[in-house]
C-alpha positions, 0 to 999 in steps of 0.5 A: 499499499502506498502513502497518502500524498495529502494524509498530512492534512487530516488533523486526527483529535486535534485536543488543546487547552488554553490557560490563564491565570492557572485556569483553563478557560478553553479545552476542545479542538484547537487547530494552531496555525502551523498544524493548518498550514494557514495564517488561523487559529481555530478553537471549537468547543461545546459550552455545557455549563454557565461560566467565564470564559475570558474576563480580562479586556484586551485586544489584538492586532487581527481579527477574530470571528467568534459564532455562538450556535445551538448545538441541535444537529436538526436545527441549529437556530434552537438556542437556549442561552444568555451569552455577555460579550463586550465590545468596546466597553458595551455589553452585547447579550446574545440570545439566539445562534450568532456570529461576531466579528471583533475588528482589529484593535477593538478591546473585547471581553469580558465573555460571559456564559451566563445561562446555558439552557441547552449546549452551545457550539463555540467556534472561534476563527483568529486570523493571524500565525502568531497570537499577541493580546494587549491588556486594555483599561477600558476606563483610561483607554487602549495602552 
């Protein structure tokens, strides 16, 4: 049997965690740029419990796409959760399947999964091959 020419393009069980301040803030499918062969990162998880995913306001020099999707495979718009996500210091309340674009340099967070009635698929795509974040004091402006 000959070796597959494209087998290296299939990531099997791409698991990963992200820790911040000694706490796991992400645990799920994690595709890093060097593994994806692209200038992006992808994070995918299913949220089943209320929690604060990311508390500290910050910004990046690259855009981010966040998706909050109902987990019912027969109806992805079957959404029963309340999520608070801050953009530029303004609270956005997500109560339906939604996609959020975070442009470069826009301060964002906290991200709070406030109420989870039914599991939520959380998919984040970071359009960069190098992750950097810059903390922000929203009262004092960007630093």
